[in-house]
N, C-alpha and C positions, 0 to 999 in steps of 0.2 A: 121758283119753281113748285117748291112746298107749300107756299100759299096757294098756287094756282090748282094743286091737288085737292088740298084740304077745302078750298070752294068747290070744286067740283063734286066731292062726296059729302058735302055738307045737306043737301036735300033733296027728296023725292026719291025718284026711280035709282038713283046713282047711290043712294046711302043703302037702299035694298040689296044691291047688287054687291056692296061691299060686305056687308053683314054675311050673306052668302058665301062668297069666297073667302071669308075669316071661318065660317063653320066647317066647309070643306077641308081647309087648310088644319085646322083642330082634328076633324075627323081620320084626317092621312096619318096625323101623328100619332093617334091610338091606334091606326091599323098596323104601322110599320113599328111598333114599339115604344115611340116616345110617350104613349100612355102611362109607362109606368110613371111619370111625373105625378100623376093625378093619382094613381094608385098606392102612393108610397115608395117609390123606388123597387130596386131588385133587393128582394131578400137575402140577409145573411144569417138568419137563424136554422141553423142545421138541424136542432131536435128541439122538442119540447116536453117536458115532463110535468106535469101538474102546471103549476105558475113558474116554474123553474125553465131556463133557456140556455141552450149550448149553441154558442156563435161558432159560424164558420172560421174564424181566426182562433178561437181556442182548439178547435178541432185542427187546424192547418199547423199551429206551432207544437201540439204533441206529435201529430204525424210527421213533421219533418225530424223532431228530434228521435225518434224510433225507426225513421230511414236511415238516418245521420249513424245511428248506434248501429244498425246492421252493417252499415258500409264499412265501419270502423271493425267490425269482426270478420268480416270477408276480407278486408283489405283494398277495397275498390268499391268504385261509386255504385249507386244502386239505382236501376231505372224503375219510373213509377208503374211499368208492367212487372217487372220482377217484387217490387214492394208489394203490388195487390196479389200475386202469385204466393207470396209469404203470408197472406191475411193480414199484414198490418194495418191496412184502413178497417176491417171488420173489427181488429182488436181494440185499436184506438176508440172505434165509436162505441163498441160496449163496454169499455172502461168510462168514458165519458157519461154517456146514458145511466151507467149504474152509479156514478158520483153523483151526476144530479137527482137522481133518485133519492139517494142517502140525505142530500142536502134539503130537498123538497121536505122530506119527513121532518129531517132536523127544523126546519123552519116551522111547520105545522105544531111539533111537540114544543116550540121555544127553548130548544136547548143552546146553550153558548159556552165559550172557554175562556176564563179570566185571563187578564193580561200576564199575571205570573206564571202560570202555567204554560203559556205560548212562549214567554222567555225562557224559561227551562229547557222547553224542547229543543229551542234554537242553541243556546249555549252548552247543551250536552251533547251536540249533533257530533258525530266522529268527523263529518264533512267540512266543519268550520273551524278544526284545531291547526293550530298554527305549529311553527318548530319547536315550542316548549310542550307540547301535548295539550295544550290548553285551548280554550276557544280564542280565536283571533280575528278581532273586528275587519284586518284588510283582507284575511282569507274569505271571510262571509263577503264583504262587497266585492270582492273580485268574481268570486263564484256566481254571484247573483248578476253582475254586469255580463258576465261570459252566457247566462243562461235567460239572459232579456229581462231579470227581475228588477224592479223596484225594493226597496226594503217594505214599503207598505205593502205593496202587492204580495210579496213572499210572506209577510205577517198574516195578510188575510188568507193565503192559501194553506198555511199551516192550521189556521182557525178551522178551515173548514174540513181539512184532513181530520183534525181532533175530533171533531163532530161525528164524522164518519165511522171513525174507529170506536167512539163511545156507542153508535147505534149497533154496530156490526159486533162488538164485544158483548153487548147485552142480547143478541141472540143467537150466537152460537159458541162463545168461548166455553171451554171445559165441558163439552158434551160426552166426551170420553167413547171408546168402542165397545160394542158388544164382545162378550167371550167367544160366542159363537163364529162371530166372524173373524175374529185372531186365530181360533183353530182351524177354520177353513183355511185361511191365508198361511198359516205353519204348514198346512199338508202341501197345499200347493207351491211353496216355496221349496219344500225339502224333498219333493219327490225327484227321483233321480232315475235315468234311462241309460242302457248301454245299447250298442249296436255293432254288427258286424258289417264291414263295409270296403268298397274299393275306390278309388279316386280315377276318374276317367281324365285325363289331360290332353294336350295338345297333340302328344305323341298319336293318340287313336283317331285324330283328324285324318292322319297321312298327309300327303303332299298335297299343298293347296297351289294349284298355278295362277298365274297372273289372269285375271278378266279379260277377256276380249273387249274391243271397243263398245259393242252395242249391250254387253252385258255390263259394262261400268257406266254408261250414258243410263241406263235405265235406273241404276243404283242411285246416281246423282240426281236423274228427276224426280224421284220418290222423295229425295230428303234435301232438294235445293234449298229449304229454309233454314237449314242447318248451317250450310255454308256460305250464306248470304253475307256481304259485305254490310259491315253496320253504318249507322250514320257517324261523322266525323265532325270535331269542330276544333279550329284553331282559337286558342283563346290567349288572350293577354290579361296578367295578372301583376295586382301590385300587393304585396304582402307586407304586413307590418306585424312584426312577431316581437312580443316582450322577452323572450330569451335573446334574440340578436341585439335589441337595445341596451340589454343589459350588460354586454359582451363589451360595449364602446363605453360604459359607465366607470367613470374615475370616483371612487369613494373616498371620500377627507379620513384620514387617519384617526381624527378625535372621534368621527363617528362610529368607525370601528371599534375603539377603544372603549366606548360608550357601550355597543352592542356586547361586546365581550363581555363587559363586567355585568350587565343585565342576564347575558345567559349563563356566567357563572352562578349568578345568585339560583337558577333552576338545576344547572346540570351538575355541577359539582354537591357531592353528596357524601355524609358520613354516617355509619352505624354509632349511636351514642349510648352509653349508659350515665346514668344520674341518682345520686345519692343525695337526697336534700336533709339538711340539719336544722335544729331550732334555733341555733345562734351560730355568731362567727366563732366564739371560741369552741364550741364543740366542732365545728368542721375544720378548724386548725389542727385541734388533737387527733383527729381520725385521718389527717394530711402526714403528720408526723408518723403515726402508726405505718401507713402505707409506705413511706420512705423509709420506713426499718424494715420494710420486708414482707409486711402483711398484704395478702392477695387482695384485690378491690372487691371480687365476688364473695369471700369470707367475710370481708365487713358487711356487704348487704345481708348476707345471712344472719350475722350477728344482729341487726336492727330489723331482723323477719321480714325482709323485702324479697318478695317471689322474682324468679326470672322474668315474668311477663312485666312486672312493673319496673323492674330495673333497666330493661332496654326500651328507651323512647322511639326507637324506629330508625331506618335510614333516611336521614332526612338533607333537604337542601338547604340553603341559606335562606331563602323565602320562606321556608316552612318552620323557622324557628323564631317565634316572634320577641323573643326576650332579648335585646341586643347584648347585654354582656354574656349571656350564657351563648349566643350564635357566635360572637368574636372568640371565645375562648376555645370553642368548638372548633372551628376552622382552623385555630392557631394550634391545635395538638396534632403532634403524629401520632401514627398508628401505633396502637397499644400502650399509649403514655397515659398518664392521670393529671388533672389540671390541679393547679393550686386552688383554693378556696374562692369561688365565685360568688360575689353578691348579685343574685337575680332580683327579679320584681318579685318573686316569691318564695325567698328564703336564700340563705346561703347554700351552695352546692357543691360537690365533688362531680367531675365528669372524666369518663375514659371513652376515648375513641377507639373501636373494636376492629374497625374496618373504614378505610380511607379511599374512596373512588378516585381514582387518577381523574385530573382535569387537563385535558391537552390543550393548552392555551393556543398554540400554533394552528392546530386543525380546528379548533372554534374560532380562531380570529378567521381562516379562511371561510367558514361556515358562515361568519358574521357580514364579511365582504360581500359574499353571495348574495345573501338575504337583503341587505343594503340595496345592492345593485338592482336587484330585482324591482327594489321598492321604487327606487329612481329610475329605473326602466319604465315601471309603469307609469310615472309620470311624463315622461318623456314621449311615450307611447300616445297616451291622451292628448298631449299638444300637438302630436302629429296626426292623430287621428282627426281631430279639429278642425287642422289646415288641410287635410286632405278632403275632408267633408265641404269647407268653406270653397275650395279650388272647384269640386264639382260641381257648386251650384253654377259656377260660370260656364260650365259644358265643356272643357278643356278634355280632350282624350287624356287616359289613363298615364300614357308616356311622358305627356307634357307635365303631367301634375307630379310623377316621381321626379321628375328633373326639377321641378321647383323646391319640393321640399327635401331633396337630398337623398331620395332613395333609386332604386332601379325596378324597372318591369321584368318580369320574365314572361317569355312567349312558349307555347306549346303549339307547333304546327299542326297536329291532327292527334285526337284523342276520342276515343269511343267512351259509352257511358260507363263501361265497366275500368276505365282507366288505361287500356290498352290501346299502343299506337297501330298502324296497318300493317307492321310486320308480325304483330301480335306480341310484342314486348309488354310487360307490364311496368308503366312510367312511375315512377317514385314523386307523386304529386303531395306536395304539403297540404295537409286538409283536404285531401281527394276526395273522402266520405262525405264530407260537408259541399264541396266546390261543385262537383260533377253532377248531381241532382240538380242543383239550382241553376247552373250553366246550362243545361239540357232543356230547360224550360223557358230559356232565356231567347233572345233573337238576335240577330246582326243589327248594331246600331243601338240598340237598347240600353238605356241607362239603368244598372242593376245596384241595389244594395248590397253592401258587404256582408260576407257569409263569416260566423263566428267559428273558430275551432276549438273547441271545449276542451280537448287535451292540453293544448298548448296556449289559450288564450288569443291567439293570433286572429287578426283581422284579415280578410282579403277581399279584395275588389278586383272584378274583374269584366271583361268586355267579350263579346263572341265577334270575332273578327271575320270570321267566313264558318259556311257549312257547307258540308259534303254529303249530299245525301245517301241514306241507305240504297243498295241495289243489289239485284242479284248477280251473281259471279257467274261466269263462263267456266264449263269443266275444266278448260286447258289451265285457268288460274290457279285451280286449287287441286289438279289430278293428283299430285303425290297424296293429300290429304284423304282424299275420297277413295283413292286405292287401299290406303291403309285402313280405313275405317270399313271397306267392303272385305277386307282379309280376315280383320276381326271378327267381324261378325258371321263369315262364312264358317272360323273355326269354331267359334260357339255353337252356330247350328249344327255342325258336324257332331262334336262332343254331345249336344245336346240329344242329337239323333241316335247315338250309340248308347247313350244312358236310359233312354227310352227303351230301346231293343232288348237292353240287359235286363230291366225291371220287368218285362212281359216275359223275357225267358224264365227268370226266376218265378213269376205267379205260374206259369206252366210246368213248374216242378225241377228247374233245373236249381243246382246252387252256386253261390256266388264262385266258390273255389274251383268248379267245373268250367264255367264262364271265363273267370280270370287268367287261368293257366295258359290256354292259346296267346292271349293278349299280353302276356310278359307283367300281369299288373299284380300288385301283393293285396293279398286278405289280411285286415286289421281288423282288430278290436278296441272300439274306444273305451275310454274310462267312463265311469259314472256320471253323467253330465245332469247339471240342473237346468232349469230354463233359462237361467240368466248367463250359463258357462259358455266358453268358446274354447277350442282344443284344436291345435294345428289345421286340418283340413276344415273342420267343423266351426263355420262361422255362425253368426245369429240366424240367419234364414234357416241353415241346415238344421241346427237345433230347433226351430220353432217345427219344422216339418216332422221331426224326431219325435216330437211331443203330441202330435196328431196322428202320430201312425200307431196301431194296436201292436201288441205283442205278437212277433211271426209274422207280421206283415211287411211288405218290401216296398219302397218309395226312393225316390231320387231327387236331389236339390243342389242348388248351386253351393260350390265350394267356396272357403273362404275369400278366393280370389276374383270372384264374379265370375269367372271363365271356366275353370274345369266345374265336374260337375262329381257328386258322392252317390254311388247306388248303396244301400244300406238295407240290412232286415234287423228289426227291433229285437232284440234279445230278452230284454229284461226289464221290468218297471217296478220299481221300489217305491213304497207308500209308508214313509214311517208313521208310526201310531203318535208319538207324544214329542213333536218336533216344537222347541219355543220359536215365536216371532221377535227377531231381532227389533231393538229399540227404535232403530230409522223408520223399519217399515210400520210399526205400531203408530209412531208419529205421523206418517204419510198418511195411513188409514184415518187416524182421528182428524187430521188437517182436512181431507177429502169429504169427511160426513159434515164438519163444521161447514165447509165452502158449499155444499148441497143444501144444506138449512138456509144457510145466509143466502144463495142462490133462489131458494123456492121463496124465500120472503120478498126479495127486491123483485121476483116476478109478480108476485102479488101487489105489491106496492104501485108498479109500473099498469098493472091491469086495473087498479084502483083510481090512479092519476090520470091515466091516458098519457101513453108515450107514442110519440110520432116523430117520424125522422123525413127531413125534406132530401128526397133523392136527388134532384136537382140540384141542390146546393152541395151535398155531398161528392157528386161526380166532378161538380166543379172545382172543389177543395182538393181532391186527389188528381185533378188534371186528367179526366178519363173522357171529358167530354158529353155530350148529350146521348151518346150512344152506349155509354157505360162501362 
């Protein structure tokens, strides 16, 4: 058959037909989008600054991290719409464009950081300290794994950060703050105001009868979106947690003994004093005098040794490098003096003034826990690899869990904020990382595991079912709607009463005249600063007070957000020589430095040319083409 076709199209008119058909096919590919093959594929460059590019993947990694951090702060998952409402997308974009601008400038200037500096940055970072308080390579590698870094990728990242800091420091460090600005800020901070006021509360709203059906329906219709049922998803999850695996690990006793010995070298400490002698005979004579009653400190004075030179410090075994001195020090009881000790630098007498106790049992448990975690990590890594191999075969998570000796957990219905259909908040492990990812997935989709940074756990998940969002009928949420209506009705009545009282004061009435028939108490506030709060005076009311001239009347929400304060400004005090506190001065200096650096970066971006691909940005944050 193929031979016949080839013969038919080999010559003449039919050959021209074949060329026309192929041209039409290629043209249709271009029209319907396959032309990307010829145009180099879908762009993944999100921003370009000069010759430096920001990829979609770089943006998404940082964006997802920020969304997860916000979720941990809120204690629930964050939806893409919520993330955009918090401005996370623009904040991350701004940070990456700023970083890329400084990277481009560093490249132009030929700046670089040597390996020794980068190594020092890493080993002195508090993030990578282990149980001993020193740099711990296992902690370092585990944190890199949790954050998706290889060692080389992290080193490269630190090198770029160091170059950026070089440039930023050269532009904006130690600019200082003009004294005139400090004086103005001092007066602004120290200004105080007092007010005469009454608080109008729910009692002034009177009796609020239940709304009729028509009123409630109208109220509900205007706020239908607030009572809408969100989208729910049924999730199947397989969680692999280092903590859980560590609980199953039996640590051999000899390993615990070795770890306790290692910890003893750094945890057990002595405050030690030392007197050095020219020879063993002189040391022996001094030792005999001490045994006869001479005080160690008096002996030091005789030899013109100051208190500073006498005391070596509070040291661990690891910090005393001379073995004979170390062994003698840790053999001494508190307050006792050693026999002459022949050390590497002469013969010495030692006295321990304080011995910090070493709780061997507590340290043994600490050693066991640490080793269990280390062995647990090994078990986790092995299980992680087994799970990934099984996933490659296309098995459901429940079957994979059974094969590797774990169990899946199932949530029948959860929304993006982590609540079930009854409104109860579910205690989902890793919910801040899991839910945003799960609500981007679809039924039947194979998904990569999410990493829980706080615990190091890995969570594989499947979306088993999706219940779409929908508008609820009034009958489903009638109690909630009526409670909301009543709350707003009370607030409206209070606001109306406060407005009427404010207008009456403006017309010449006093607060006392107006308050007496209503049974309200007229009070006088303390001397409030702009940042102070006091009783009913919340931050909103205080801000209103500071824009209301002396002798004028105004009203503002009380601290509870329901009551209202009606007040007359009594006094405005502006101290002449108020000092600026150190924190404010530091903030002002930082603000000036940030402004200068911001102007510098803006000029660099103008010179380099900064372009953002909005299509790639929308795709990265899951906003679609409409934005």
